[in-house]
MMTF fields as JSON, N, C-alpha, C and O atoms, coordinates in Angstrom:
{
  "mmtfVersion": "1.0.0",
  "mmtfProducer": "UNKNOWN",
  "numBonds": 455,
  "numAtoms": 456,
  "numGroups": 114,
  "numChains": 1,
  "numModels": 1,
  "chainsPerModel": [1],
  "groupsPerChain": [114],
  "chainIdList": ["A"],
  "bondAtomList": [4, 2, 8, 6, 12, 10, 16, 14, 20, 18, 24, 22, 28, 26, 32, 30, 36, 34, 40, 38, 44, 42, 48, 46, 52, 50, 56, 54, 60, 58, 64, 62, 68, 66, 72, 70, 76, 74, 80, 78, 84, 82, 88, 86, 92, 90, 96, 94, 100, 98, 104, 102, 108, 106, 112, 110, 116, 114, 120, 118, 124, 122, 128, 126, 132, 130, 136, 134, 140, 138, 144, 142, 148, 146, 152, 150, 156, 154, 160, 158, 164, 162, 168, 166, 172, 170, 176, 174, 180, 178, 184, 182, 188, 186, 192, 190, 196, 194, 200, 198, 204, 202, 208, 206, 212, 210, 216, 214, 220, 218, 224, 222, 228, 226, 232, 230, 236, 234, 240, 238, 244, 242, 248, 246, 252, 250, 256, 254, 260, 258, 264, 262, 268, 266, 272, 270, 276, 274, 280, 278, 284, 282, 288, 286, 292, 290, 296, 294, 300, 298, 304, 302, 308, 306, 312, 310, 316, 314, 320, 318, 324, 322, 328, 326, 332, 330, 336, 334, 340, 338, 344, 342, 348, 346, 352, 350, 356, 354, 360, 358, 364, 362, 368, 366, 372, 370, 376, 374, 380, 378, 384, 382, 388, 386, 392, 390, 396, 394, 400, 398, 404, 402, 408, 406, 412, 410, 416, 414, 420, 418, 424, 422, 428, 426, 432, 430, 436, 434, 440, 438, 444, 442, 448, 446, 452, 450],
  "bondOrderList": [1, 1, 1, 1, 1, 1, 1, 1, 1, 1, 1, 1, 1, 1, 1, 1, 1, 1, 1, 1, 1, 1, 1, 1, 1, 1, 1, 1, 1, 1, 1, 1, 1, 1, 1, 1, 1, 1, 1, 1, 1, 1, 1, 1, 1, 1, 1, 1, 1, 1, 1, 1, 1, 1, 1, 1, 1, 1, 1, 1, 1, 1, 1, 1, 1, 1, 1, 1, 1, 1, 1, 1, 1, 1, 1, 1, 1, 1, 1, 1, 1, 1, 1, 1, 1, 1, 1, 1, 1, 1, 1, 1, 1, 1, 1, 1, 1, 1, 1, 1, 1, 1, 1, 1, 1, 1, 1, 1, 1, 1, 1, 1, 1],
  "groupList": [{"groupName": "UNK", "atomNameList": ["N", "CA", "C", "O"], "elementList": ["N", "C", "C", "O"], "formalChargeList": [0, 0, 0, 0], "bondAtomList": [1, 0, 2, 1, 3, 2], "bondOrderList": [1, 1, 2], "singleLetterCode": "X", "chemCompType": "L-PEPTIDE LINKING"}],
  "groupTypeList": [0, 0, 0, 0, 0, 0, 0, 0, 0, 0, 0, 0, 0, 0, 0, 0, 0, 0, 0, 0, 0, 0, 0, 0, 0, 0, 0, 0, 0, 0, 0, 0, 0, 0, 0, 0, 0, 0, 0, 0, 0, 0, 0, 0, 0, 0, 0, 0, 0, 0, 0, 0, 0, 0, 0, 0, 0, 0, 0, 0, 0, 0, 0, 0, 0, 0, 0, 0, 0, 0, 0, 0, 0, 0, 0, 0, 0, 0, 0, 0, 0, 0, 0, 0, 0, 0, 0, 0, 0, 0, 0, 0, 0, 0, 0, 0, 0, 0, 0, 0, 0, 0, 0, 0, 0, 0, 0, 0, 0, 0, 0, 0, 0, 0],
  "groupIdList": [1, 2, 3, 4, 5, 6, 7, 8, 9, 10, 11, 12, 13, 14, 15, 16, 17, 18, 19, 20, 21, 22, 23, 24, 25, 26, 27, 28, 29, 30, 31, 32, 33, 34, 35, 36, 37, 38, 39, 40, 41, 42, 43, 44, 45, 46, 47, 48, 49, 50, 51, 52, 53, 54, 55, 56, 57, 58, 59, 60, 61, 62, 63, 64, 65, 66, 67, 68, 69, 70, 71, 72, 73, 74, 75, 76, 77, 78, 79, 80, 81, 82, 83, 84, 85, 86, 87, 88, 89, 90, 91, 92, 93, 94, 95, 96, 97, 98, 99, 100, 101, 102, 103, 104, 105, 106, 107, 108, 109, 110, 111, 112, 113, 114],
  "secStructList": [7, 7, 2, 2, 2, 2, 2, 2, 2, 2, 2, 2, 2, 2, 2, 2, 2, 1, 1, 1, 1, 7, 3, 3, 3, 7, 1, 1, 1, 2, 2, 2, 2, 2, 2, 2, 2, 6, 1, 6, 6, 7, 7, 7, 7, 5, 7, 1, 1, 2, 2, 2, 2, 2, 2, 2, 2, 2, 6, 1, 7, 7, 7, 7, 3, 3, 3, 7, 6, 6, 6, 1, 7, 2, 2, 2, 2, 2, 2, 2, 2, 2, 2, 2, 2, 2, 7, 7, 7, 7, 7, 7, 1, 6, 4, 4, 4, 6, 6, 6, 2, 2, 2, 2, 2, 2, 2, 2, 1, 7, 7, 7, 7, 7],
  "xCoordList": [-28.41, -27.847, -28.358, -29.073, -28.3, -28.394, -27.39, -26.29, -28.307, -27.659, -27.287, -26.756, -27.447, -26.495, -25.252, -24.403, -25.135, -23.518, -23.283, -22.524, -23.297, -23.255, -22.248, -21.15, -23.705, -23.02, -21.791, -20.796, -22.61, -20.775, -20.048, -19.676, -19.299, -18.6, -18.018, -16.988, -18.316, -18.016, -17.987, -16.963, -19.04, -19.056, -17.245, -16.726, -16.959, -15.56, -14.877, -14.394, -14.692, -13.841, -13.231, -12.1, -14.811, -14.374, -13.498, -12.498, -13.793, -14.074, -12.466, -11.75, -11.914, -11.365, -9.674, -8.598, -10.573, -9.569, -8.769, -8.146, -9.31, -8.824, -9.119, -8.063, -9.744, -10.894, -11.557, -11.845, -11.484, -11.513, -13.429, -14.241, -13.463, -15.359, -15.791, -14.959, -17.184, -17.615, -19.12, -20.056, -19.208, -20.917, -21.268, -20.539, -22.354, -22.868, -24.704, -25.609, -24.974, -26.463, -27.479, -27.326, -28.53, -29.531, -30.711, -30.885, -31.579, -33.354, -33.716, -33.993, -33.495, -33.994, -33.326, -33.494, -32.527, -31.057, -31.456, -30.492, -32.38, -33.08, -32.105, -31.314, -32.498, -32.018, -30.921, -30.573, -30.08, -28.219, -28.116, -27.219, -28.539, -28.938, -28.647, -27.822, -29.442, -29.925, -28.837, -28.25, -28.15, -27.676, -25.942, -25.07, -26.086, -24.452, -24.679, -24.383, -25.257, -25.073, -24.904, -24.105, -25.903, -25.563, -23.521, -22.91, -23.123, -21.565, -21.166, -21.802, -20.268, -19.785, -18.877, -18.135, -19.168, -18.055, -19.002, -18.586, -19.649, -20.677, -21.142, -21.583, -21.256, -22.489, -22.744, -22.448, -23.689, -23.949, -25.454, -26.427, -25.73, -27.277, -27.573, -26.728, -28.679, -29.663, -29.429, -29.874, -28.449, -28.926, -29.471, -29.124, -30.288, -31.209, -30.757, -31.774, -29.794, -29.406, -28.075, -27.588, -27.808, -26.034, -25.949, -24.788, -26.73, -26.606, -26.64, -26.307, -27.523, -26.805, -25.892, -25.614, -25.235, -24.188, -22.55, -21.786, -22.632, -21.835, -21.786, -20.843, -23.143, -23.715, -23.024, -22.007, -23.824, -23.316, -22.003, -21.646, -21.207, -20.291, -19.229, -18.507, -19.987, -18.856, -19.661, -19.208, -20.809, -20.937, -21.118, -20.766, -21.57, -21.857, -20.683, -20.627, -19.645, -18.533, -18.99, -18.563, -20.44, -20.486, -19.641, -18.987, -19.73, -18.868, -18.878, -17.872, -20.136, -21.057, -22.352, -23.514, -21.72, -23.365, -24.132, -23.631, -25.433, -26.157, -26.567, -26.329, -27.726, -28.198, -29.007, -28.703, -30.557, -31.113, -31.129, -32.083, -30.436, -30.434, -32.492, -32.884, -32.905, -34.299, -35.552, -36.714, -34.418, -34.745, -34.014, -34.448, -32.825, -31.576, -31.471, -31.314, -31.52, -30.78, -29.554, -28.793, -28.973, -27.276, -26.49, -25.393, -27.294, -27.148, -26.609, -25.423, -27.343, -27.245, -26.629, -26.554, -26.073, -25.93, -24.534, -23.849, -23.937, -22.578, -22.185, -21.255, -23.099, -23.02, -22.997, -22.113, -23.586, -23.422, -21.936, -21.415, -21.545, -20.744, -19.59, -19.139, -19.377, -18.737, -18.108, -16.942, -19.385, -19.792, -19.095, -18.093, -19.357, -20.091, -17.986, -17.476, -17.295, -16.041, -15.701, -15.32, -15.719, -14.911, -14.729, -13.805, -16.467, -16.409, -15.185, -14.305, -15.383, -14.532, -14.635, -14.576, -14.72, -15.719, -14.85, -13.726, -15.409, -14.841, -14.312, -13.485, -14.991, -14.402, -14.857, -14.651, -15.679, -15.979, -16.22, -15.364, -16.365, -17.078, -17.957, -17.975, -19.125, -20.474, -19.932, -19.584, -19.87, -20.091, -19.346, -20.063, -17.8, -17.464, -18.157, -18.272, -18.548, -19.092, -20.618, -21.396, -21.063, -22.263, -22.178, -22.646, -20.821, -20.503, -19.775, -19.199, -19.396, -18.937, -20.069, -20.354, -21.113, -22.397, -23.0, -23.139, -23.29, -23.383, -22.67, -23.088, -20.84, -20.712, -20.25, -19.457, -20.44, -21.12, -22.341, -22.193, -23.682, -24.067, -23.868, -23.603, -23.948, -22.563, -21.966, -22.479, -21.142, -20.626, -21.194, -20.684, -22.644, -23.493, -24.079, -23.979, -24.756, -25.872, -24.41, -24.94, -23.138, -22.512, -22.18, -21.65, -22.302, -22.318, -20.002, -19.462, -19.55, -18.19, -18.284, -19.26, -17.32, -17.254, -16.782, -16.203, -17.243, -17.751, -16.075, -15.935],
  "yCoordList": [11.803, 10.542, 9.151, 9.576, 8.629, 7.796, 6.409, 6.245, 5.125, 4.24, 2.989, 1.981, 3.016, 1.899, 1.98, 1.098, 3.681, 3.845, 4.016, 3.064, 4.52, 4.039, 2.553, 2.211, 1.79, 0.12, -0.6, -1.325, 0.123, -0.028, 0.297, -0.781, 1.351, 1.761, 1.063, 0.483, 0.898, 0.049, -1.435, -2.102, -1.933, -3.637, -2.96, -2.325, -2.944, -2.557, -2.411, -3.489, -1.67, -1.96, -3.391, -3.655, -4.336, -5.499, -6.13, -5.505, -6.871, -7.363, -7.243, -8.24, -5.77, -5.517, -6.327, -6.846, -5.888, -6.197, -5.11, -5.168, -4.224, -2.69, -3.081, -3.017, -3.364, -3.221, -5.373, -6.052, -5.544, -6.641, -6.636, -7.237, -5.794, -6.082, -4.676, -3.873, -4.286, -2.515, -2.334, -3.02, -1.801, -0.821, -0.29, 0.433, -0.661, 0.664, 1.143, 0.351, 2.058, 2.58, 3.601, 4.78, 2.651, 3.694, 4.121, 4.226, 4.384, 4.515, 3.137, 2.891, 2.224, 0.917, -0.514, -1.676, 0.092, -0.65, -1.822, -2.411, -1.983, -3.291, -3.065, -3.877, -1.684, -0.763, -1.032, -2.184, -0.442, -0.457, -2.084, -2.455, -2.995, -4.47, -5.196, -5.939, -4.732, -5.697, -5.224, -6.231, -4.088, -3.393, -3.836, -4.042, -3.821, -4.56, -6.071, -6.281, -6.657, -8.885, -8.565, -9.266, -7.138, -7.509, -7.236, -6.889, -7.457, -7.231, -8.93, -9.463, -9.788, -11.144, -10.789, -9.817, -11.901, -12.068, -11.358, -11.652, -10.881, -9.803, -10.525, -11.581, -10.454, -10.628, -10.432, -10.878, -9.336, -8.245, -8.547, -8.226, -8.868, -8.454, -7.58, -6.72, -7.473, -6.47, -7.312, -8.456, -6.525, -6.787, -6.115, -4.938, -6.583, -5.782, -6.7, -6.953, -7.353, -7.92, -8.918, -9.934, -8.325, -8.535, -10.209, -10.618, -10.989, -12.613, -13.397, -14.359, -11.701, -12.072, -11.468, -11.617, -10.362, -9.527, -10.995, -11.331, -11.352, -12.1, -13.283, -13.613, -13.872, -15.381, -15.365, -16.002, -14.445, -14.043, -13.99, -14.197, -13.685, -13.947, -15.05, -15.29, -15.821, -17.036, -18.207, -19.321, -17.834, -19.072, -18.705, -19.527, -17.691, -17.518, -16.405, -16.01, -16.007, -14.942, -13.916, -13.463, -12.797, -11.867, -10.803, -10.561, -9.946, -8.887, -7.527, -6.899, -6.765, -6.154, -6.06, -6.419, -5.453, -5.257, -4.133, -3.116, -4.054, -3.513, -3.301, -4.062, -1.191, -1.091, -0.139, 0.721, -0.349, 0.545, 1.795, 1.814, 3.177, 3.687, 4.869, 5.904, 3.998, 4.685, 3.518, 3.545, 2.61, 1.077, 1.444, 1.49, 1.722, 0.803, 2.075, 3.132, 2.126, 2.95, 3.515, 2.567, 4.67, 4.727, 3.161, 2.602, 3.04, 2.506, 1.692, 1.883, 0.449, -0.447, -0.945, -2.17, -0.087, 0.313, 0.266, -0.131, 0.75, 0.683, -0.777, -1.108, -1.922, -2.919, -3.987, -4.841, -3.89, -4.463, -4.288, -5.206, -3.001, -2.727, -3.725, -4.833, -3.01, -4.216, -5.544, -5.938, -6.157, -8.059, -7.969, -8.637, -7.59, -7.571, -7.325, -7.88, -6.642, -6.33, -7.466, -8.45, -7.573, -9.277, -10.289, -11.101, -10.201, -11.925, -12.358, -11.613, -13.689, -14.196, -15.547, -16.572, -15.815, -16.481, -18.002, -18.059, -19.271, -20.17, -21.356, -22.158, -21.276, -21.811, -23.58, -24.505, -23.542, -25.227, -26.426, -25.673, -26.974, -28.245, -27.627, -27.107, -27.813, -27.331, -26.17, -26.374, -24.86, -23.779, -23.483, -22.978, -23.736, -23.686, -24.687, -24.055, -25.871, -26.555, -25.917, -26.395, -24.66, -23.786, -23.07, -23.0, -22.31, -21.073, -21.264, -20.213, -22.563, -22.891, -22.809, -21.917, -23.691, -24.237, -22.587, -22.493, -21.615, -19.908, -19.569, -19.174, -20.076, -19.11, -19.665, -19.075, -20.78, -21.951, -20.981, -20.812, -20.407, -20.281, -19.205, -18.971, -18.469, -17.256, -17.39, -16.512, -18.039, -17.76, -18.395, -18.483, -19.2, -20.053, -18.53, -18.274, -17.57, -15.897, -15.372, -14.263, -15.109, -14.502, -14.008, -14.956, -13.102, -13.525, -12.639, -11.93, -13.267, -13.09, -11.534, -11.205, -10.916, -9.936, -9.761, -10.602, -8.3, -8.766, -8.165, -8.285],
  "zCoordList": [-7.17, -7.962, -8.952, -9.859, -8.976, -10.041, -9.774, -10.3, -8.478, -8.043, -9.194, -8.727, -10.087, -11.233, -11.38, -11.508, -11.345, -11.694, -10.802, -10.619, -9.933, -7.867, -7.843, -7.405, -8.816, -8.275, -9.625, -9.633, -10.588, -11.795, -11.064, -10.6, -10.36, -10.114, -8.965, -9.309, -7.657, -6.774, -7.337, -7.19, -7.946, -8.333, -9.169, -8.251, -9.542, -10.658, -9.443, -9.097, -8.811, -7.965, -7.14, -6.732, -7.092, -6.29, -7.955, -8.31, -8.488, -10.138, -10.217, -10.304, -10.175, -10.591, -9.576, -9.874, -8.139, -7.297, -5.961, -4.901, -6.901, -5.771, -4.599, -3.97, -4.084, -2.783, -3.163, -4.149, -1.81, -1.324, -1.522, -2.226, -0.662, -0.184, -0.474, -0.897, -0.251, -0.316, 0.347, -0.063, 0.924, 1.426, 0.137, -0.542, -0.15, -1.122, -0.242, -0.504, 0.46, 0.797, -0.2, -0.521, -0.522, -0.688, -0.085, 1.129, -1.032, -0.043, 0.883, 2.057, -0.678, 0.242, -0.206, 0.165, -1.135, -0.966, -2.454, -2.944, -2.851, -3.561, -5.167, -5.647, -5.734, -7.256, -6.524, -6.786, -5.595, -6.119, -5.889, -6.646, -5.314, -5.035, -6.53, -7.061, -6.729, -8.439, -9.126, -9.524, -9.54, -9.992, -10.102, -10.946, -9.092, -8.092, -9.458, -10.634, -8.512, -8.812, -10.422, -11.045, -11.38, -12.792, -12.95, -13.962, -11.985, -12.786, -12.615, -11.706, -13.312, -13.318, -11.901, -11.758, -10.869, -9.959, -8.817, -7.696, -8.801, -7.731, -6.74, -7.194, -5.56, -4.543, -3.749, -2.64, -4.247, -3.394, -2.363, -3.045, -1.483, -0.342, 0.242, 0.491, 0.62, 1.825, 2.844, 2.938, 3.918, 5.205, 6.271, 6.376, 7.151, 7.917, 8.905, 9.55, 9.399, 10.496, 11.054, 10.558, 12.022, 11.762, 11.737, 11.707, 11.742, 11.1, 9.313, 8.62, 9.368, 7.397, 6.602, 5.412, 7.934, 7.324, 7.345, 6.44, 8.465, 8.83, 7.774, 7.054, 7.884, 6.978, 5.472, 5.196, 4.462, 3.769, 3.34, 2.18, 4.369, 3.838, 3.183, 2.216, 5.249, 5.143, 4.604, 4.34, 4.489, 3.27, 1.85, 1.005, 1.519, -0.117, -0.8, -1.965, 0.538, -0.156, -0.476, -1.537, 0.565, -0.408, -0.19, 0.824, -1.622, -1.711, -1.531, -1.863, -0.915, -1.298, -0.396, -0.586, 0.638, 1.315, 1.259, 1.738, 0.702, 0.516, 2.069, 3.007, 2.096, 2.884, 2.431, 1.604, 3.232, 2.822, 3.33, 4.107, 3.32, 4.345, 4.662, 5.201, 4.069, 5.173, 6.047, 6.455, 5.971, 6.507, 7.61, 8.762, 7.221, 8.416, 9.337, 8.727, 10.418, 10.879, 11.427, 11.623, 11.786, 12.039, 13.439, 13.418, 14.099, 15.325, 14.597, 14.327, 14.008, 13.137, 12.021, 11.917, 10.975, 10.142, 10.225, 9.282, 11.585, 12.263, 12.133, 11.397, 13.061, 13.887, 12.16, 12.081, 11.435, 10.07, 8.971, 8.338, 8.997, 8.593, 9.494, 9.203, 10.467, 11.251, 11.522, 11.536, 11.755, 11.104, 9.633, 9.378, 9.222, 7.293, 6.98, 6.007, 7.755, 7.52, 8.416, 7.782, 9.318, 10.151, 9.694, 9.741, 8.817, 8.734, 7.641, 7.21, 7.346, 6.754, 5.522, 6.202, 4.512, 4.001, 4.217, 3.718, 4.994, 5.147, 4.664, 5.099, 3.656, 1.937, 2.072, 1.286, 3.669, 3.909, 2.744, 2.28, 2.27, 1.047, 0.392, -0.724, 1.703, 1.335, 0.444, -0.719, 1.077, 0.894, -0.429, -1.293, -0.826, -1.738, -3.005, -4.055, -3.068, -4.39, -4.519, -5.345, -3.542, -3.616, -4.925, -6.061, -3.634, -4.697, -5.765, -6.045, -6.885, -8.077, -8.401, -9.2, -7.912, -8.746, -9.102, -10.321, -8.564, -9.036, -10.492, -11.581, -9.722, -10.932, -11.664, -12.398, -11.815, -12.919, -14.097, -15.307, -13.069, -13.722, -14.136, -15.315, -13.358, -14.109, -15.388, -16.082, -16.061, -16.974, -17.736, -18.853, -17.441, -18.906, -19.685, -20.884, -18.523, -19.587, -19.356, -19.43, -19.157, -19.28, -20.942, -21.52, -21.632, -23.097, -22.868, -22.019, -24.091, -24.108, -25.041, -25.716, -24.913, -25.053, -26.658, -27.346, -27.067, -28.704, -29.576, -30.793]
}
């Protein structure tokens, strides 16, 4: 299977509002992460530790957790997913300000539909 196809499918589900967040798993996680982040509104990240899995949501409103299936063992993967799902975006002023800047960058480089 080709990870860009799944990244687009998963990312579209988030962008369209069908789901709040998703988890993707591929060999290393890198290709899926790169592909998912091509969709406007997606904030996908590879995590190998529980701090990153919750901090990415709390501070950066991460909406896709990407795991490398050849890197992360099953016990750690379960922990990362649990932490990711349980985390909530804090919307603290500094985080909201930074996220607004990220969104502005994304908008500057997103082409209008033809």
